[in-house]
ZAMARGU-4260 file (C-alpha; in steps of 0.2 Angstrom, whole numbers, plus 5000, padded with zeros to 4 digits):
<rodrens>
0) 4876/5697/4450 | 4857/5701/4447 | 4845/5687/4450 | 4835/5690/4434 | 4838/5676/4421
5) 4849/5681/4407 | 4838/5672/4395 | 4824/5683/4395 | 4816/5689/4379 | 4823/5705/4372
10) 4807/5716/4377 | 4800/5715/4394 | 4784/5722/4388 | 4780/5705/4380 | 4782/5695/4396
15) 4766/5689/4404 | 4762/5694/4422 | 4767/5676/4427 | 4785/5679/4421 | 4787/5694/4432
20) 4781/5684/4447 | 4794/5672/4443 | 4807/5686/4443 | 4800/5691/4460 | 4802/5673/4467
25) 4819/5672/4459 | 4824/5688/4469 | 4817/5680/4485 | 4799/5686/4484 | 4806/5704/4485
30) 4806/5705/4504 | 4822/5696/4506 | 4831/5704/4492 | 4824/5722/4491 | 4837/5735/4486
35) 4847/5725/4473 | 4850/5731/4455 | 4838/5724/4443 | 4835/5727/4424 | 4836/5721/4406
40) 4843/5725/4390 | 4829/5725/4377 | 4840/5726/4362 | 4849/5738/4350 | 4841/5749/4336
45) 4849/5759/4322 | 4845/5776/4317 | 4856/5783/4303 | 4874/5779/4307 | 4871/5776/4326
50) 4865/5762/4337 | 4854/5765/4352 | 4854/5753/4367 | 4837/5752/4376 | 4831/5743/4391
55) 4827/5746/4409 | 4836/5747/4426 | 4832/5751/4444 | 4836/5748/4462 | 4822/5737/4469
60) 4811/5746/4482 | 4817/5763/4476 | 4807/5776/4466 | 4823/5786/4462 | 4830/5784/4445
65) 4847/5776/4444 | 4861/5779/4431 | 4868/5765/4420 | 4886/5763/4415 | 4889/5754/4398
70) 4905/5745/4397 | 4914/5736/4383 | 4914/5719/4389 | 4929/5714/4380 | 4940/5728/4385
75) 4932/5732/4402 | 4931/5750/4397 | 4917/5763/4400 | 4910/5768/4383 | 4893/5777/4388
80) 4882/5782/4403 | 4865/5789/4405 | 4850/5790/4417 | 4837/5776/4416 | 4824/5789/4418
85) 4811/5786/4405 | 4793/5781/4407 | 4790/5763/4409 | 4776/5750/4409 | 4767/5744/4425
90) 4776/5727/4424 | 4793/5735/4426 | 4786/5745/4441 | 4781/5729/4449 | 4797/5721/4446
95) 4806/5736/4453 | 4795/5735/4468 | 4792/5754/4465 | 4775/5761/4471 | 4780/5779/4469
100) 4778/5780/4450 | 4796/5781/4446 | 4804/5780/4429 | 4816/5766/4425 | 4818/5764/4406
105) 4834/5770/4397 | 4839/5774/4379 | 4857/5778/4376 | 4866/5782/4360 | 4882/5772/4358
110) 4899/5778/4351 | 4904/5773/4334 | 4911/5755/4332 | 4898/5748/4344 | 4883/5738/4337
115) 4874/5721/4337 | 4890/5711/4338 | 4897/5721/4353 | 4897/5712/4370 | 4891/5726/4382
120) 4891/5725/4401 | 4877/5737/4407 | 4879/5741/4426 | 4865/5749/4436 | 4872/5761/4448
125) 4864/5761/4465 | 4854/5775/4472 | 4855/5770/4490 | 4871/5762/4497 | 4872/5745/4504
130) 4871/5734/4488 | 4883/5732/4474 | 4882/5741/4457 | 4878/5726/4446 | 4876/5720/4428
135) 4858/5719/4422 | 4851/5705/4412 | 4857/5703/4394 | 4874/5710/4398 | 4889/5702/4389
140) 4877/5693/4377 | 4873/5695/4359 | 4862/5710/4357 | 4845/5708/4349 | 4842/5720/4334
145) 4825/5729/4336 | 4817/5743/4328 | 4820/5760/4336 | 4807/5760/4350 | 4792/5771/4352
150) 4795/5778/4369 | 4781/5779/4382 | 4775/5796/4389 | 4761/5800/4401 | 4744/5801/4391
155) 4740/5818/4384 | 4724/5826/4377 | 4721/5824/4358 | 4727/5837/4347 | 4713/5843/4336
160) 4715/5843/4317 | 4722/5834/4303 | 4736/5838/4290 | 4729/5849/4276 | 4738/5850/4260
165) 4739/5867/4252 | 4745/5870/4234 | 4746/5888/4235 | 4762/5897/4241 | 4766/5903/4254
170) 4760/5889/4265 | 4771/5887/4280 | 4771/5901/4292 | 4759/5913/4282 | 4747/5913/4268
175) 4743/5924/4253 | 4727/5930/4261 | 4737/5935/4277 | 4751/5944/4267 | 4737/5954/4258
180) 4730/5959/4275 | 4747/5964/4281 | 4750/5975/4265 | 4733/5984/4269 | 4739/5988/4286
185) 4756/5994/4280 | 4748/6006/4268 | 4737/6014/4282 | 4746/6031/4286 | 4754/6031/4303
190) 4750/6013/4307 | 4761/6002/4318 | 4763/5991/4303 | 4769/6005/4292 | 4781/6010/4305
195) 4788/5992/4306 | 4789/5990/4287 | 4799/6006/4286 | 4811/5999/4298 | 4812/5983/4288
200) 4815/5992/4272 | 4830/6001/4280 | 4837/5984/4286 | 4835/5977/4268 | 4845/5992/4262
205) 4859/5988/4274 | 4859/5970/4269 | 4860/5974/4250 | 4874/5987/4253 | 4884/5976/4266
210) 4897/5970/4255 | 4896/5952/4262 | 4901/5938/4250 | 4884/5928/4251 | 4891/5915/4240
215) 4902/5909/4255 | 4895/5893/4264 | 4901/5880/4276 | 4902/5861/4273 | 4911/5855/4288
220) 4905/5846/4304 | 4907/5859/4317 | 4889/5864/4323 | 4895/5881/4330 | 4900/5887/4313
225) 4882/5883/4306 | 4875/5892/4321 | 4884/5909/4316 | 4886/5908/4298 | 4868/5901/4294
230) 4856/5902/4309 | 4860/5917/4319 | 4866/5935/4315 | 4875/5941/4331 | 4892/5934/4332
235) 4897/5933/4350 | 4915/5938/4347 | 4919/5922/4337 | 4927/5931/4322 | 4943/5923/4322
240) 4936/5905/4323 | 4923/5910/4309 | 4936/5916/4297 | 4947/5901/4299 | 4932/5889/4297
245) 4925/5898/4282 | 4943/5901/4274 | 4941/5919/4272 | 4954/5933/4274 | 4955/5946/4287
250) 4946/5959/4276 | 4933/5949/4268 | 4915/5950/4274 | 4908/5933/4278 | 4890/5928/4280
255) 4882/5929/4297 | 4864/5922/4299 | 4862/5918/4281 | 4845/5909/4283 | 4839/5924/4293
260) 4844/5936/4281 | 4837/5927/4266 | 4820/5925/4275 | 4820/5944/4278 | 4825/5948/4260
265) 4811/5937/4253 | 4798/5944/4265 | 4802/5961/4260 | 4801/5957/4241 | 4785/5948/4244
270) 4777/5963/4253 | 4783/5975/4239 | 4776/5964/4225 | 4759/5963/4234 | 4758/5982/4234
275) 4766/5988/4251 | 4770/6006/4249 | 4789/6008/4250 | 4797/6023/4259 | 4808/6035/4248
280) 4825/6028/4243 | 4820/6010/4248 | 4827/5996/4238 | 4817/5987/4225 | 4808/5971/4229
285) 4817/5963/4214 | 4835/5966/4221 | 4830/5959/4238 | 4822/5943/4230 | 4838/5941/4219
290) 4849/5941/4234 | 4838/5929/4244 | 4838/5917/4230 | 4857/5919/4228 | 4859/5915/4247
295) 4848/5900/4247 | 4855/5892/4231 | 4873/5894/4238 | 4868/5883/4253 | 4858/5871/4243
300) 4873/5868/4230 | 4888/5868/4242 | 4883/5870/4260 | 4882/5857/4273 | 4893/5841/4275
305) 4891/5829/4261 | 4895/5811/4256 | 4905/5806/4240 | 4889/5806/4230 | 4885/5824/4236
310) 4871/5820/4248 | 4869/5830/4264 | 4874/5820/4279 | 4870/5823/4298 | 4884/5831/4309
315) 4886/5815/4319 | 4887/5804/4303 | 4901/5792/4300 | 4907/5804/4286 | 4910/5817/4299
320) 4917/5805/4312 | 4930/5800/4299 | 4935/5818/4296 | 4937/5821/4314 | 4947/5806/4318
325) 4934/5799/4329 | 4933/5783/4319 | 4952/5780/4323 | 4949/5781/4342 | 4955/5799/4344
330) 4946/5809/4356 | 4938/5825/4350 | 4947/5840/4356 | 4932/5851/4354 | 4913/5850/4352
335) 4915/5850/4333 | 4910/5832/4331 | 4899/5831/4346 | 4886/5844/4340 | 4871/5835/4333
340) 4865/5851/4325 | 4849/5851/4334 | 4851/5868/4341 | 4864/5875/4329 | 4854/5871/4313
345) 4837/5870/4322 | 4837/5888/4325 | 4841/5892/4307 | 4832/5880/4296 | 4814/5888/4299
350) 4821/5903/4291 | 4828/5895/4276 | 4811/5886/4274 | 4802/5903/4275 | 4814/5910/4262
355) 4810/5896/4250 | 4792/5897/4253 | 4791/5915/4250 | 4803/5914/4234 | 4792/5901/4227
360) 4777/5912/4230 | 4786/5926/4220 | 4789/5914/4205 | 4807/5919/4204 | 4814/5901/4205
365) 4816/5889/4189 | 4810/5871/4190 | 4828/5866/4193 | 4830/5878/4207 | 4814/5873/4216
370) 4820/5855/4215 | 4836/5860/4223 | 4828/5869/4237 | 4816/5855/4240 | 4830/5842/4240
375) 4839/5854/4253 | 4825/5854/4265 | 4821/5836/4263 | 4839/5832/4267 | 4839/5844/4282
380) 4823/5836/4288 | 4833/5820/4290 | 4848/5828/4297 | 4837/5837/4311 | 4827/5821/4314
385) 4843/5811/4318 | 4850/5826/4327 | 4834/5826/4338 | 4836/5808/4342 | 4854/5809/4345
390) 4852/5823/4358 | 4838/5813/4366 | 4849/5798/4367 | 4863/5808/4375 | 4881/5811/4368
395) 4896/5800/4372 | 4909/5802/4386 | 4917/5818/4381 | 4901/5827/4387 | 4891/5821/4402
400) 4875/5811/4404 | 4861/5822/4401 | 4848/5824/4415 | 4830/5821/4409 | 4827/5840/4409
405) 4840/5844/4396 | 4830/5834/4383 | 4815/5845/4384 | 4821/5864/4383 | 4824/5876/4370
410) 4836/5865/4360 | 4822/5853/4357 | 4809/5867/4353 | 4821/5874/4340 | 4823/5857/4332
415) 4805/5853/4332 | 4799/5869/4323 | 4812/5867/4309 | 4808/5848/4308 | 4790/5852/4305
420) 4794/5867/4294 | 4805/5856/4283 | 4791/5844/4280 | 4778/5857/4277 | 4788/5867/4264
425) 4789/5851/4253 | 4771/5847/4258 | 4775/5830/4265 | 4761/5826/4277 | 4768/5809/4283
430) 4785/5817/4289 | 4775/5831/4296 | 4764/5819/4306 | 4779/5809/4312 | 4787/5824/4320
435) 4770/5831/4327 | 4762/5815/4333 | 4776/5801/4332 | 4772/5783/4330 | 4779/5780/4313
440) 4792/5767/4314 | 4799/5771/4297 | 4802/5789/4303 | 4806/5787/4321 | 4805/5803/4331
445) 4809/5799/4349 | 4801/5815/4356 | 4787/5821/4345 | 4779/5838/4347 | 4763/5832/4357
450) 4775/5824/4370 | 4787/5838/4370 | 4774/5852/4373 | 4769/5848/4391 | 4787/5847/4396
455) 4791/5865/4389 | 4777/5874/4399 | 4773/5870/4417 | 4754/5868/4420 | 4742/5866/4435
460) 4749/5857/4450 | 4766/5854/4442 | 4782/5852/4450 | 4800/5857/4444 | 4810/5844/4434
465) 4820/5833/4445 | 4839/5829/4442 | 4840/5846/4434 | 4847/5862/4442 | 4857/5859/4458
470) 4857/5875/4468 | 4874/5880/4474 | 4867/5896/4482 | 4851/5900/4492 | 4842/5912/4480
475) 4842/5920/4463 | 4852/5935/4467 | 4866/5926/4475 | 4867/5913/4461 | 4867/5927/4448
480) 4882/5936/4457 | 4891/5919/4455 | 4885/5915/4438 | 4876/5899/4444 | 4860/5891/4439
485) 4846/5892/4451 | 4828/5886/4452 | 4815/5888/4466 | 4807/5872/4473 | 4790/5877/4466
490) 4783/5882/4449 | 4768/5892/4443 | 4756/5888/4429 | 4763/5896/4413 | 4782/5896/4418
495) 4793/5889/4404 | 4806/5875/4408 | 4822/5885/4404 | 4819/5897/4419 | 4834/5890/4429
500) 4848/5898/4418 | 4856/5911/4428 | 4874/5915/4422 | 4869/5932/4416 | 4853/5943/4420
505) 4847/5941/4402 | 4845/5922/4403 | 4833/5918/4416 | 4818/5926/4406 | 4827/5927/4389
510) 4829/5908/4387 | 4810/5905/4391 | 4806/5918/4379 | 4816/5910/4366 | 4806/5894/4369
515) 4790/5903/4369 | 4794/5912/4352 | 4797/5894/4345 | 4780/5889/4351 | 4772/5903/4343
520) 4782/5899/4326 | 4776/5881/4328 | 4758/5886/4332 | 4757/5898/4316 | 4763/5884/4305
525) 4751/5871/4313 | 4737/5883/4311 | 4739/5883/4292 | 4743/5865/4291 | 4726/5860/4300
530) 4730/5859/4319 | 4725/5870/4333 | 4740/5873/4344 | 4733/5889/4351 | 4718/5880/4358
535) 4728/5865/4364 | 4729/5861/4382 | 4743/5849/4389 | 4740/5836/4402 | 4741/5848/4416
540) 4731/5861/4406 | 4746/5871/4401 | 4744/5881/4385 | 4753/5894/4375 | 4741/5908/4381
545) 4745/5902/4399 | 4763/5905/4396 | 4760/5922/4388 | 4749/5927/4403 | 4763/5922/4415
550) 4777/5933/4408 | 4765/5947/4405 | 4765/5950/4424 | 4783/5954/4423 | 4781/5965/4408
555) 4767/5975/4418 | 4775/5975/4435 | 4794/5977/4431 | 4793/5984/4413 | 4801/5978/4397
560) 4820/5976/4399 | 4819/5981/4417 | 4826/5971/4432 | 4814/5961/4442 | 4814/5964/4460
565) 4803/5960/4475 | 4798/5978/4475 | 4792/5979/4457 | 4786/5962/4454 | 4784/5953/4470
570) 4766/5950/4467 | 4769/5939/4451 | 4768/5920/4455 | 4785/5913/4460 | 4793/5930/4457
575) 4808/5925/4468 | 4814/5914/4453 | 4817/5929/4443 | 4824/5942/4455 | 4839/5951/4447
580) 4834/5945/4429 | 4830/5957/4414 | 4812/5956/4407 | 4820/5952/4390 | 4812/5945/4374
585) 4795/5947/4382 | 4789/5961/4371 | 4790/5952/4354 | 4780/5938/4361 | 4767/5949/4368
590) 4763/5956/4351 | 4759/5939/4343 | 4750/5934/4359 | 4739/5950/4358 | 4736/5946/4339
595) 4730/5928/4343 | 4722/5931/4360 | 4714/5948/4357 | 4702/5946/4372 | 4715/5942/4385
600) 4716/5957/4397 | 4733/5953/4405 | 4741/5953/4387 | 4731/5968/4381 | 4737/5978/4396
605) 4755/5977/4391 | 4752/5979/4372 | 4756/5998/4370 | 4772/5996/4379 | 4776/5980/4370
610) 4774/5989/4353 | 4786/6002/4358 | 4799/5990/4365 | 4798/5978/4350 | 4802/5991/4337
615) 4821/5991/4340 | 4834/5978/4343 | 4843/5964/4334 | 4827/5954/4331 | 4815/5967/4327
620) 4814/5962/4308 | 4812/5944/4311 | 4803/5937/4296 | 4793/5923/4304 | 4782/5933/4315
625) 4783/5949/4306 | 4765/5957/4305 | 4758/5945/4318 | 4753/5960/4329 | 4737/5971/4331
630) 4737/5988/4323
</rodrens>
């Protein structure tokens, strides 16, 4: 058993230095007992319907993170496991005899049925053999109920700005003045904006004539259905599953990417109302606004899982667990009850926010309808906030213990932009700041934007994430042939975390570009809300401009949608990470980068080619960043 007293207070951070010295003496002044498992359960906090267990664990004398296994002390069964790999206080490092700046705190979400009355036995799993895996202090005892903790992160530079209320609509991703400027550019003969608006009008015409029953929504708990019905238009061969979930026949046309379509319709209607010259035979703005309104109200009135009172509940709520059978101890047969919604809804809610914001600017909503949409996005904020925390805390045993890196990729980037947007559209500055800066115990956000940002983009003198991609093959090309993830042992300033994905040629750059797009979306919103994300530098000097510069090298050397090779892009920093990958998704990001960083030569050099490449494709009429390009 561990030598730490089981009667320690529930939070080590409150202990005096002398207490830690007593712990060291208890362990034989470190020297005799180095290597044993050490740790402490701080307590248990509740967020929504879930309890989160927090504390710390280490193997003395080891910098390496260890894993914890959480056992039901009464049944002797494993109920959860996770890495103890979060930032810790200096006193913990002292107790762990760690001089290498390791990370030893943990936060793990518990399965349903486990709470303050549970007797949990938390075992630390050794990193180095020679000692037993052992229980940590506080195991098999009553759990102290504590607030959801404010996790520690390395210090970061201050984000300039303060939340700015704005009564005028729109106010989330664009403003009235910016839309008026875009209309002027659209109305210039043969301008790039005129070309793109013509394509938007053609797409709107298709939307209006599609025959889709846009009144169909989904109110179940399977996140993958929301991803394709609400958040994302391409369907990836899931038609049979979608029809079954939406309860539509083989000939009916069901919604795909409803939020994306609604935002596109609302944008078109707004530009037409503000004076954009429509092409011949283009649809009216009123017809586009009417369909956008219909889509949004359908989801506000009968979409998303609800409790008996009709309130929207999170996908991992107890309500969903009862439906799935999880509360009766049945194991889920799919990821339906395991999807927090952080990605499946995070990638769509920013579009429903854009649709609402633009519809309100058009004055086409009644007071009742505005209240319905405000209530929708207020509820979706809470759904996404809990989903963000649930993803961070790790999912139960049917999945796997997430390594540190998985918490900080495009999943979190999607949730964060939609979380901020949901607060902004209802002009809730407190909720906005809670997601942006953290620190609000009444609105706990375990990973706020200021702490997420430096993990998304590698900066100066950075190293790759540990405990992330384990290379099965020696290089990118061989890994790609075997559909295996791959990451080089080095990183270059500006690279984006998701670079290791390697199952298809489109992923290695495509996923980083997905993250970069969400960073641009967030920066646009923050700019209007009073914060300078474009000028912000993380703790390793990383910035959005640095990331755009880095991937501009591949656009210039290999070319948009071309395959990266040693011959065409070997001069780009860390190019071996991307051999065999398509330069996909870079074009759209270069447009907004050129718009916001007009004096950046690396970005400007690829702008003409980026304009040509970005005019076509499934995402060419995206409504969030539409018009954010230089003409």
